[in-house]
PyMOL commands that place a pseudoatom at each C-alpha (Angstrom):
pseudoatom trace, name=CA, resn=UNK, resi=1, chain=A, elem=C, hetatm=0, pos=[31.745, -100.142, 26.700]
pseudoatom trace, name=CA, resn=UNK, resi=2, chain=A, elem=C, hetatm=0, pos=[28.402, -98.771, 26.119]
pseudoatom trace, name=CA, resn=UNK, resi=3, chain=A, elem=C, hetatm=0, pos=[25.903, -98.173, 29.215]
pseudoatom trace, name=CA, resn=UNK, resi=4, chain=A, elem=C, hetatm=0, pos=[22.035, -98.527, 28.858]
pseudoatom trace, name=CA, resn=UNK, resi=5, chain=A, elem=C, hetatm=0, pos=[19.048, -99.276, 30.689]
pseudoatom trace, name=CA, resn=UNK, resi=6, chain=A, elem=C, hetatm=0, pos=[16.116, -101.170, 30.149]
pseudoatom trace, name=CA, resn=UNK, resi=7, chain=A, elem=C, hetatm=0, pos=[12.654, -100.446, 31.652]
pseudoatom trace, name=CA, resn=UNK, resi=8, chain=A, elem=C, hetatm=0, pos=[10.584, -103.111, 33.149]
pseudoatom trace, name=CA, resn=UNK, resi=9, chain=A, elem=C, hetatm=0, pos=[6.960, -102.491, 33.667]
pseudoatom trace, name=CA, resn=UNK, resi=10, chain=A, elem=C, hetatm=0, pos=[5.463, -105.083, 36.070]
pseudoatom trace, name=CA, resn=UNK, resi=11, chain=A, elem=C, hetatm=0, pos=[2.044, -106.138, 35.392]
pseudoatom trace, name=CA, resn=UNK, resi=12, chain=A, elem=C, hetatm=0, pos=[-0.971, -105.100, 37.783]
pseudoatom trace, name=CA, resn=UNK, resi=13, chain=A, elem=C, hetatm=0, pos=[-1.267, -107.605, 40.513]
pseudoatom trace, name=CA, resn=UNK, resi=14, chain=A, elem=C, hetatm=0, pos=[2.288, -109.121, 39.633]
pseudoatom trace, name=CA, resn=UNK, resi=15, chain=A, elem=C, hetatm=0, pos=[5.930, -109.184, 41.182]
pseudoatom trace, name=CA, resn=UNK, resi=16, chain=A, elem=C, hetatm=0, pos=[9.300, -109.823, 39.631]
pseudoatom trace, name=CA, resn=UNK, resi=17, chain=A, elem=C, hetatm=0, pos=[12.342, -111.370, 41.128]
pseudoatom trace, name=CA, resn=UNK, resi=18, chain=A, elem=C, hetatm=0, pos=[15.482, -110.648, 38.943]
pseudoatom trace, name=CA, resn=UNK, resi=19, chain=A, elem=C, hetatm=0, pos=[18.800, -112.322, 39.999]
pseudoatom trace, name=CA, resn=UNK, resi=20, chain=A, elem=C, hetatm=0, pos=[22.480, -113.896, 38.573]
pseudoatom trace, name=CA, resn=UNK, resi=21, chain=A, elem=C, hetatm=0, pos=[22.690, -117.446, 38.464]
pseudoatom trace, name=CA, resn=UNK, resi=22, chain=A, elem=C, hetatm=0, pos=[25.324, -119.602, 36.871]
pseudoatom trace, name=CA, resn=UNK, resi=23, chain=A, elem=C, hetatm=0, pos=[24.063, -123.061, 35.714]
pseudoatom trace, name=CA, resn=UNK, resi=24, chain=A, elem=C, hetatm=0, pos=[21.466, -124.550, 32.993]
pseudoatom trace, name=CA, resn=UNK, resi=25, chain=A, elem=C, hetatm=0, pos=[19.618, -126.458, 35.713]
pseudoatom trace, name=CA, resn=UNK, resi=26, chain=A, elem=C, hetatm=0, pos=[18.299, -123.014, 37.287]
pseudoatom trace, name=CA, resn=UNK, resi=27, chain=A, elem=C, hetatm=0, pos=[15.237, -123.087, 35.579]
pseudoatom trace, name=CA, resn=UNK, resi=28, chain=A, elem=C, hetatm=0, pos=[14.325, -126.404, 36.775]
pseudoatom trace, name=CA, resn=UNK, resi=29, chain=A, elem=C, hetatm=0, pos=[15.416, -125.506, 40.349]
pseudoatom trace, name=CA, resn=UNK, resi=30, chain=A, elem=C, hetatm=0, pos=[13.663, -122.154, 40.359]
pseudoatom trace, name=CA, resn=UNK, resi=31, chain=A, elem=C, hetatm=0, pos=[10.516, -123.889, 38.955]
pseudoatom trace, name=CA, resn=UNK, resi=32, chain=A, elem=C, hetatm=0, pos=[10.532, -126.569, 41.990]
pseudoatom trace, name=CA, resn=UNK, resi=33, chain=A, elem=C, hetatm=0, pos=[11.123, -123.983, 44.597]
pseudoatom trace, name=CA, resn=UNK, resi=34, chain=A, elem=C, hetatm=0, pos=[8.093, -121.773, 43.476]
pseudoatom trace, name=CA, resn=UNK, resi=35, chain=A, elem=C, hetatm=0, pos=[5.553, -124.856, 43.490]
pseudoatom trace, name=CA, resn=UNK, resi=36, chain=A, elem=C, hetatm=0, pos=[7.178, -126.278, 46.528]
pseudoatom trace, name=CA, resn=UNK, resi=37, chain=A, elem=C, hetatm=0, pos=[6.238, -123.071, 48.406]
pseudoatom trace, name=CA, resn=UNK, resi=38, chain=A, elem=C, hetatm=0, pos=[2.951, -122.238, 47.124]
pseudoatom trace, name=CA, resn=UNK, resi=39, chain=A, elem=C, hetatm=0, pos=[0.366, -124.079, 45.346]
pseudoatom trace, name=CA, resn=UNK, resi=40, chain=A, elem=C, hetatm=0, pos=[-1.648, -121.027, 44.201]
pseudoatom trace, name=CA, resn=UNK, resi=41, chain=A, elem=C, hetatm=0, pos=[1.447, -119.137, 42.712]
pseudoatom trace, name=CA, resn=UNK, resi=42, chain=A, elem=C, hetatm=0, pos=[1.309, -118.307, 39.021]
pseudoatom trace, name=CA, resn=UNK, resi=43, chain=A, elem=C, hetatm=0, pos=[4.622, -117.812, 37.549]
pseudoatom trace, name=CA, resn=UNK, resi=44, chain=A, elem=C, hetatm=0, pos=[7.049, -117.641, 34.369]
pseudoatom trace, name=CA, resn=UNK, resi=45, chain=A, elem=C, hetatm=0, pos=[10.825, -118.336, 34.535]
pseudoatom trace, name=CA, resn=UNK, resi=46, chain=A, elem=C, hetatm=0, pos=[13.338, -117.441, 32.042]
pseudoatom trace, name=CA, resn=UNK, resi=47, chain=A, elem=C, hetatm=0, pos=[17.031, -117.621, 32.201]
pseudoatom trace, name=CA, resn=UNK, resi=48, chain=A, elem=C, hetatm=0, pos=[19.703, -116.227, 29.873]
pseudoatom trace, name=CA, resn=UNK, resi=49, chain=A, elem=C, hetatm=0, pos=[22.157, -119.068, 29.151]
pseudoatom trace, name=CA, resn=UNK, resi=50, chain=A, elem=C, hetatm=0, pos=[25.854, -117.489, 28.643]
pseudoatom trace, name=CA, resn=UNK, resi=51, chain=A, elem=C, hetatm=0, pos=[27.573, -120.071, 27.235]
pseudoatom trace, name=CA, resn=UNK, resi=52, chain=A, elem=C, hetatm=0, pos=[27.156, -123.174, 24.667]
pseudoatom trace, name=CA, resn=UNK, resi=53, chain=A, elem=C, hetatm=0, pos=[23.799, -122.476, 22.752]
pseudoatom trace, name=CA, resn=UNK, resi=54, chain=A, elem=C, hetatm=0, pos=[23.153, -119.187, 24.755]
pseudoatom trace, name=CA, resn=UNK, resi=55, chain=A, elem=C, hetatm=0, pos=[19.525, -119.455, 24.567]
pseudoatom trace, name=CA, resn=UNK, resi=56, chain=A, elem=C, hetatm=0, pos=[16.736, -118.466, 26.698]
pseudoatom trace, name=CA, resn=UNK, resi=57, chain=A, elem=C, hetatm=0, pos=[15.706, -121.396, 28.818]
pseudoatom trace, name=CA, resn=UNK, resi=58, chain=A, elem=C, hetatm=0, pos=[11.988, -121.191, 29.895]
pseudoatom trace, name=CA, resn=UNK, resi=59, chain=A, elem=C, hetatm=0, pos=[9.672, -122.786, 32.452]
pseudoatom trace, name=CA, resn=UNK, resi=60, chain=A, elem=C, hetatm=0, pos=[6.483, -121.927, 33.943]
pseudoatom trace, name=CA, resn=UNK, resi=61, chain=A, elem=C, hetatm=0, pos=[2.653, -122.643, 35.387]
pseudoatom trace, name=CA, resn=UNK, resi=62, chain=A, elem=C, hetatm=0, pos=[1.418, -119.937, 33.476]
pseudoatom trace, name=CA, resn=UNK, resi=63, chain=A, elem=C, hetatm=0, pos=[1.996, -119.101, 29.637]
pseudoatom trace, name=CA, resn=UNK, resi=64, chain=A, elem=C, hetatm=0, pos=[1.333, -115.540, 29.909]
pseudoatom trace, name=CA, resn=UNK, resi=65, chain=A, elem=C, hetatm=0, pos=[3.653, -114.625, 32.726]
pseudoatom trace, name=CA, resn=UNK, resi=66, chain=A, elem=C, hetatm=0, pos=[6.271, -116.901, 30.674]
pseudoatom trace, name=CA, resn=UNK, resi=67, chain=A, elem=C, hetatm=0, pos=[5.744, -115.072, 27.666]
pseudoatom trace, name=CA, resn=UNK, resi=68, chain=A, elem=C, hetatm=0, pos=[6.287, -111.485, 30.106]
pseudoatom trace, name=CA, resn=UNK, resi=69, chain=A, elem=C, hetatm=0, pos=[9.540, -113.021, 31.602]
pseudoatom trace, name=CA, resn=UNK, resi=70, chain=A, elem=C, hetatm=0, pos=[10.917, -114.216, 28.244]
pseudoatom trace, name=CA, resn=UNK, resi=71, chain=A, elem=C, hetatm=0, pos=[10.220, -111.052, 26.890]
pseudoatom trace, name=CA, resn=UNK, resi=72, chain=A, elem=C, hetatm=0, pos=[12.344, -109.355, 29.961]
pseudoatom trace, name=CA, resn=UNK, resi=73, chain=A, elem=C, hetatm=0, pos=[14.985, -111.575, 29.526]
pseudoatom trace, name=CA, resn=UNK, resi=74, chain=A, elem=C, hetatm=0, pos=[15.413, -110.815, 25.753]
pseudoatom trace, name=CA, resn=UNK, resi=75, chain=A, elem=C, hetatm=0, pos=[15.399, -106.966, 26.628]
pseudoatom trace, name=CA, resn=UNK, resi=76, chain=A, elem=C, hetatm=0, pos=[17.940, -107.428, 29.328]
pseudoatom trace, name=CA, resn=UNK, resi=77, chain=A, elem=C, hetatm=0, pos=[19.993, -109.803, 27.401]
pseudoatom trace, name=CA, resn=UNK, resi=78, chain=A, elem=C, hetatm=0, pos=[22.769, -110.416, 29.931]
pseudoatom trace, name=CA, resn=UNK, resi=79, chain=A, elem=C, hetatm=0, pos=[24.380, -113.576, 30.486]
pseudoatom trace, name=CA, resn=UNK, resi=80, chain=A, elem=C, hetatm=0, pos=[23.143, -116.042, 33.413]
pseudoatom trace, name=CA, resn=UNK, resi=81, chain=A, elem=C, hetatm=0, pos=[20.486, -113.672, 34.380]
pseudoatom trace, name=CA, resn=UNK, resi=82, chain=A, elem=C, hetatm=0, pos=[17.005, -115.030, 35.457]
pseudoatom trace, name=CA, resn=UNK, resi=83, chain=A, elem=C, hetatm=0, pos=[13.452, -113.624, 35.990]
pseudoatom trace, name=CA, resn=UNK, resi=84, chain=A, elem=C, hetatm=0, pos=[10.615, -114.673, 37.741]
pseudoatom trace, name=CA, resn=UNK, resi=85, chain=A, elem=C, hetatm=0, pos=[7.172, -113.043, 37.154]
pseudoatom trace, name=CA, resn=UNK, resi=86, chain=A, elem=C, hetatm=0, pos=[4.596, -113.884, 39.515]
pseudoatom trace, name=CA, resn=UNK, resi=87, chain=A, elem=C, hetatm=0, pos=[1.186, -113.399, 40.878]
pseudoatom trace, name=CA, resn=UNK, resi=88, chain=A, elem=C, hetatm=0, pos=[-0.993, -114.868, 43.940]
pseudoatom trace, name=CA, resn=UNK, resi=89, chain=A, elem=C, hetatm=0, pos=[2.101, -114.450, 46.161]
pseudoatom trace, name=CA, resn=UNK, resi=90, chain=A, elem=C, hetatm=0, pos=[4.799, -112.298, 47.603]
pseudoatom trace, name=CA, resn=UNK, resi=91, chain=A, elem=C, hetatm=0, pos=[8.593, -112.299, 46.888]
pseudoatom trace, name=CA, resn=UNK, resi=92, chain=A, elem=C, hetatm=0, pos=[9.021, -112.405, 50.845]
pseudoatom trace, name=CA, resn=UNK, resi=93, chain=A, elem=C, hetatm=0, pos=[7.699, -116.029, 50.295]
pseudoatom trace, name=CA, resn=UNK, resi=94, chain=A, elem=C, hetatm=0, pos=[10.443, -117.096, 48.099]
pseudoatom trace, name=CA, resn=UNK, resi=95, chain=A, elem=C, hetatm=0, pos=[13.658, -115.332, 48.441]
pseudoatom trace, name=CA, resn=UNK, resi=96, chain=A, elem=C, hetatm=0, pos=[15.107, -117.414, 51.131]
pseudoatom trace, name=CA, resn=UNK, resi=97, chain=A, elem=C, hetatm=0, pos=[14.679, -120.578, 49.206]
pseudoatom trace, name=CA, resn=UNK, resi=98, chain=A, elem=C, hetatm=0, pos=[15.929, -118.844, 46.139]
pseudoatom trace, name=CA, resn=UNK, resi=99, chain=A, elem=C, hetatm=0, pos=[19.092, -117.549, 48.135]
pseudoatom trace, name=CA, resn=UNK, resi=100, chain=A, elem=C, hetatm=0, pos=[19.563, -121.175, 48.989]
pseudoatom trace, name=CA, resn=UNK, resi=101, chain=A, elem=C, hetatm=0, pos=[19.550, -122.340, 45.433]
pseudoatom trace, name=CA, resn=UNK, resi=102, chain=A, elem=C, hetatm=0, pos=[23.242, -123.511, 44.774]
pseudoatom trace, name=CA, resn=UNK, resi=103, chain=A, elem=C, hetatm=0, pos=[23.620, -122.125, 41.472]
pseudoatom trace, name=CA, resn=UNK, resi=104, chain=A, elem=C, hetatm=0, pos=[22.012, -118.681, 42.503]
pseudoatom trace, name=CA, resn=UNK, resi=105, chain=A, elem=C, hetatm=0, pos=[24.617, -116.014, 42.834]
pseudoatom trace, name=CA, resn=UNK, resi=106, chain=A, elem=C, hetatm=0, pos=[22.863, -112.743, 43.557]
pseudoatom trace, name=CA, resn=UNK, resi=107, chain=A, elem=C, hetatm=0, pos=[19.339, -111.570, 43.493]
pseudoatom trace, name=CA, resn=UNK, resi=108, chain=A, elem=C, hetatm=0, pos=[19.082, -107.762, 42.229]
pseudoatom trace, name=CA, resn=UNK, resi=109, chain=A, elem=C, hetatm=0, pos=[15.407, -107.082, 43.182]
pseudoatom trace, name=CA, resn=UNK, resi=110, chain=A, elem=C, hetatm=0, pos=[12.111, -108.593, 44.299]
pseudoatom trace, name=CA, resn=UNK, resi=111, chain=A, elem=C, hetatm=0, pos=[9.573, -105.846, 43.585]
pseudoatom trace, name=CA, resn=UNK, resi=112, chain=A, elem=C, hetatm=0, pos=[6.169, -104.994, 42.050]
pseudoatom trace, name=CA, resn=UNK, resi=113, chain=A, elem=C, hetatm=0, pos=[7.593, -101.640, 41.243]
pseudoatom trace, name=CA, resn=UNK, resi=114, chain=A, elem=C, hetatm=0, pos=[8.363, -100.361, 37.796]
pseudoatom trace, name=CA, resn=UNK, resi=115, chain=A, elem=C, hetatm=0, pos=[12.195, -101.362, 37.376]
pseudoatom trace, name=CA, resn=UNK, resi=116, chain=A, elem=C, hetatm=0, pos=[14.864, -100.162, 35.328]
pseudoatom trace, name=CA, resn=UNK, resi=117, chain=A, elem=C, hetatm=0, pos=[17.866, -102.422, 34.629]
pseudoatom trace, name=CA, resn=UNK, resi=118, chain=A, elem=C, hetatm=0, pos=[21.212, -100.719, 34.332]
pseudoatom trace, name=CA, resn=UNK, resi=119, chain=A, elem=C, hetatm=0, pos=[23.326, -102.830, 31.995]
pseudoatom trace, name=CA, resn=UNK, resi=120, chain=A, elem=C, hetatm=0, pos=[26.911, -102.508, 30.377]
pseudoatom trace, name=CA, resn=UNK, resi=121, chain=A, elem=C, hetatm=0, pos=[27.681, -103.820, 27.145]
pseudoatom trace, name=CA, resn=UNK, resi=122, chain=A, elem=C, hetatm=0, pos=[30.691, -104.914, 25.438]
pseudoatom trace, name=CA, resn=UNK, resi=123, chain=A, elem=C, hetatm=0, pos=[31.947, -106.786, 22.419]
pseudoatom trace, name=CA, resn=UNK, resi=124, chain=A, elem=C, hetatm=0, pos=[31.543, -109.838, 24.748]
pseudoatom trace, name=CA, resn=UNK, resi=125, chain=A, elem=C, hetatm=0, pos=[28.071, -109.536, 25.801]
pseudoatom trace, name=CA, resn=UNK, resi=126, chain=A, elem=C, hetatm=0, pos=[26.187, -107.563, 28.505]
pseudoatom trace, name=CA, resn=UNK, resi=127, chain=A, elem=C, hetatm=0, pos=[25.944, -107.467, 32.476]
pseudoatom trace, name=CA, resn=UNK, resi=128, chain=A, elem=C, hetatm=0, pos=[23.759, -106.207, 35.098]
pseudoatom trace, name=CA, resn=UNK, resi=129, chain=A, elem=C, hetatm=0, pos=[25.367, -103.313, 36.777]
pseudoatom trace, name=CA, resn=UNK, resi=130, chain=A, elem=C, hetatm=0, pos=[22.374, -102.886, 39.065]
pseudoatom trace, name=CA, resn=UNK, resi=131, chain=A, elem=C, hetatm=0, pos=[18.770, -101.621, 39.028]
pseudoatom trace, name=CA, resn=UNK, resi=132, chain=A, elem=C, hetatm=0, pos=[16.562, -98.676, 39.913]
pseudoatom trace, name=CA, resn=UNK, resi=133, chain=A, elem=C, hetatm=0, pos=[13.564, -100.366, 41.829]
pseudoatom trace, name=CA, resn=UNK, resi=134, chain=A, elem=C, hetatm=0, pos=[10.504, -97.868, 41.865]
pseudoatom trace, name=CA, resn=UNK, resi=135, chain=A, elem=C, hetatm=0, pos=[10.880, -94.123, 43.102]
pseudoatom trace, name=CA, resn=UNK, resi=136, chain=A, elem=C, hetatm=0, pos=[12.994, -91.764, 45.040]
pseudoatom trace, name=CA, resn=UNK, resi=137, chain=A, elem=C, hetatm=0, pos=[11.847, -90.895, 48.513]
pseudoatom trace, name=CA, resn=UNK, resi=138, chain=A, elem=C, hetatm=0, pos=[9.157, -88.298, 48.838]
pseudoatom trace, name=CA, resn=UNK, resi=139, chain=A, elem=C, hetatm=0, pos=[9.527, -87.403, 52.540]
pseudoatom trace, name=CA, resn=UNK, resi=140, chain=A, elem=C, hetatm=0, pos=[9.776, -89.125, 56.104]
pseudoatom trace, name=CA, resn=UNK, resi=141, chain=A, elem=C, hetatm=0, pos=[7.009, -91.354, 57.196]
pseudoatom trace, name=CA, resn=UNK, resi=142, chain=A, elem=C, hetatm=0, pos=[4.600, -89.470, 59.746]
pseudoatom trace, name=CA, resn=UNK, resi=143, chain=A, elem=C, hetatm=0, pos=[2.902, -91.544, 62.717]
pseudoatom trace, name=CA, resn=UNK, resi=144, chain=A, elem=C, hetatm=0, pos=[-0.135, -91.671, 60.451]
pseudoatom trace, name=CA, resn=UNK, resi=145, chain=A, elem=C, hetatm=0, pos=[1.867, -93.342, 58.008]
pseudoatom trace, name=CA, resn=UNK, resi=146, chain=A, elem=C, hetatm=0, pos=[3.525, -95.843, 60.475]
pseudoatom trace, name=CA, resn=UNK, resi=147, chain=A, elem=C, hetatm=0, pos=[-0.061, -96.746, 61.914]
pseudoatom trace, name=CA, resn=UNK, resi=148, chain=A, elem=C, hetatm=0, pos=[-1.010, -97.539, 57.990]
pseudoatom trace, name=CA, resn=UNK, resi=149, chain=A, elem=C, hetatm=0, pos=[2.027, -99.507, 57.576]
pseudoatom trace, name=CA, resn=UNK, resi=150, chain=A, elem=C, hetatm=0, pos=[1.490, -101.480, 60.516]
pseudoatom trace, name=CA, resn=UNK, resi=151, chain=A, elem=C, hetatm=0, pos=[-2.337, -101.960, 59.525]
pseudoatom trace, name=CA, resn=UNK, resi=152, chain=A, elem=C, hetatm=0, pos=[-1.204, -103.206, 56.234]
pseudoatom trace, name=CA, resn=UNK, resi=153, chain=A, elem=C, hetatm=0, pos=[1.243, -105.702, 57.783]
pseudoatom trace, name=CA, resn=UNK, resi=154, chain=A, elem=C, hetatm=0, pos=[-1.405, -107.188, 59.720]
pseudoatom trace, name=CA, resn=UNK, resi=155, chain=A, elem=C, hetatm=0, pos=[-3.848, -106.795, 57.031]
pseudoatom trace, name=CA, resn=UNK, resi=156, chain=A, elem=C, hetatm=0, pos=[-1.587, -109.438, 54.869]
pseudoatom trace, name=CA, resn=UNK, resi=157, chain=A, elem=C, hetatm=0, pos=[-0.651, -111.698, 57.875]
pseudoatom trace, name=CA, resn=UNK, resi=158, chain=A, elem=C, hetatm=0, pos=[2.630, -110.704, 58.523]
pseudoatom trace, name=CA, resn=UNK, resi=159, chain=A, elem=C, hetatm=0, pos=[1.791, -109.397, 62.214]
pseudoatom trace, name=CA, resn=UNK, resi=160, chain=A, elem=C, hetatm=0, pos=[-0.886, -110.282, 64.859]
for i in range(1, 160): cmd.bond("trace and resi %d" % i, "trace and resi %d" % (i + 1))
show_as sticks, trace
zoom trace
């Protein structure tokens, strides 16, 4: 078994959701979730099929984001993994619906940070062991940091 990592640099202004699923209709269901929740979200989806033709299945309402999701899926190459790269929305808007999608097994991350995907590769294929999302903590928040966090949440509409 070989361990490796794949780095994903999320484009400016975008977010990524990376997960594990189990069925070919995932692409259609994730597409419906995205457009059903937000009219303005722009996104690309890529799903690595793990049996049959073993293709990367794709869908989007933005071809540039579809290309990014496809490139990421190719570099990860883990069966039954999926990626959604999107802008004009936040992951919090979609996570509950994606978790409720019958074929979705796991969400590894939902982030705008740089991501490293930790993979194991055997003779059969690749699997995701985990992810590194962003960077390690640099300290403990101060009162000023707490106020800044509260102000940000109010600015983006999550608190009154």
